[in-house]
C-alpha positions in Angstrom: -6.4 -9.8 6.5 -7.1 -6.1 6.2 -4.7 -3.9 4.1 -3.8 -2.0 7.1 -3.3 -5.1 9.1 -0.7 -6.4 6.4 1.2 -2.7 6.2 1.0 -2.1 9.8 4.4 -4.2 10.5 7.3 -2.2 10.0 9.0 -5.4 8.3 6.3 -5.9 5.5 6.5 -2.1 4.6 10.3 -2.4 4.3 9.7 -5.6 2.2 7.4 -3.6 0.2 9.8 -0.5 -0.1 12.4 -2.8 -1.3 10.6 -4.1 -4.0 9.0 -1.1 -5.4 12.5 -0.8 -6.8 11.9 -3.8 -8.8 11.9 -7.5 -8.5 14.3 -9.3 -6.0 15.2 -12.7 -5.2 13.9 -13.8 -1.7 17.3 -14.5 -0.5 18.2 -10.7 -1.5 15.0 -9.5 0.4 16.3 -11.7 3.2 19.5 -10.5 3.6 18.4 -6.8 3.6 15.9 -7.2 6.0 17.8 -9.9 8.3 20.4 -6.9 8.5 18.1 -4.3 9.5 16.0 -5.6 11.7 17.9 -8.8 13.2 15.3 -11.3 12.4 15.6 -14.8 10.8 15.6 -15.9 7.6 12.6 -18.3 8.4 10.9 -14.8 9.8 11.6 -13.1 6.5 9.9 -15.7 4.6 6.9 -15.6 6.9 6.5 -12.1 6.1 6.9 -12.8 2.2 4.2 -15.2 2.6 1.8 -12.7 4.5 2.6 -10.1 1.5 1.9 -12.8 -1.2 -1.1 -14.4 0.2 -2.7 -10.8 0.7 -2.1 -9.9 -2.6 0.9 -7.4 -2.0 3.3 -9.3 -3.8 3.7 -11.7 -6.4 6.6 -14.6 -6.8 7.3 -16.0 -10.2 10.2 -18.9 -10.4 13.4 -18.4 -12.2 15.2 -21.8 -12.4 15.9 -22.1 -8.7 15.1 -18.6 -7.4 12.1 -17.1 -6.3 11.8 -13.6 -7.8 9.3 -11.4 -5.8 7.6 -8.2 -7.2 5.1 -5.6 -5.8 1.5 -6.0 -7.0 -0.1 -2.6 -6.9 -3.9 -3.8 -6.5 -4.1 -3.5 -3.0 -2.1 -0.3 -2.9 -4.9 1.1 -5.0 -7.3 0.1 -2.3 -5.5 1.9 0.2 -5.1 5.0 -2.2 -8.8 4.9 -2.4 -9.2 5.0 1.3 -6.8 7.7 1.7 -8.8 10.1 -0.7 -11.0 11.4 2.1 -8.3 12.4 4.1 -6.1 14.1 1.2 -7.9 17.6 1.9 -5.7 17.8 5.1 -2.2 18.1 3.2 -3.2 18.8 -0.3 -3.8 22.6 0.1 -0.7 22.7 1.9 1.7 21.1 -0.8 -0.3 23.1 -3.6 0.7 26.4 -1.3 4.4 25.1 -1.0 4.5 24.4 -4.8 3.6 27.9 -5.4 5.9 29.4 -3.0 8.5 27.3 -4.9 7.5 28.5 -8.2 7.6 32.1 -7.0 10.9 31.8 -5.5 12.0 30.5 -8.8 10.8 32.9 -11.0 12.4 35.7 -8.6 15.9 34.3 -9.0 15.1 33.7 -12.4 14.4 37.6 -13.0 17.1 38.5 -10.6 14.8 40.1 -8.3 15.2 39.2 -4.4 12.1 40.3 -2.4 12.1 39.9 1.4 10.3 37.0 2.5 6.8 37.0 3.3 5.3 36.4 6.7 2.3 34.4 7.4 -0.5 36.3 9.1 
């Protein structure tokens, strides 16, 4: 399964968001997903299985619990693929950073210049 096929599902994306904050038990993941998406525990387990089988998540036993975590390798592949598109947003983000720094500098120096208009 291609990375974007895996990430194309909103439930799986949400599971990865949860796991990005740290390891979680399958029960904790299931509880959040069931509440947010209204799907059954077996359905959540299937999504976890897809993530695990496609390398996006790892699982390790901890007694009777199973702890899931993000495996970043497939996400690095997605990041590499996105490289060709960064030119569409990087200049705008750089310009925003410049404007924010300019505003902080002006406030620090106590001068309030009128906002600039874009041509």
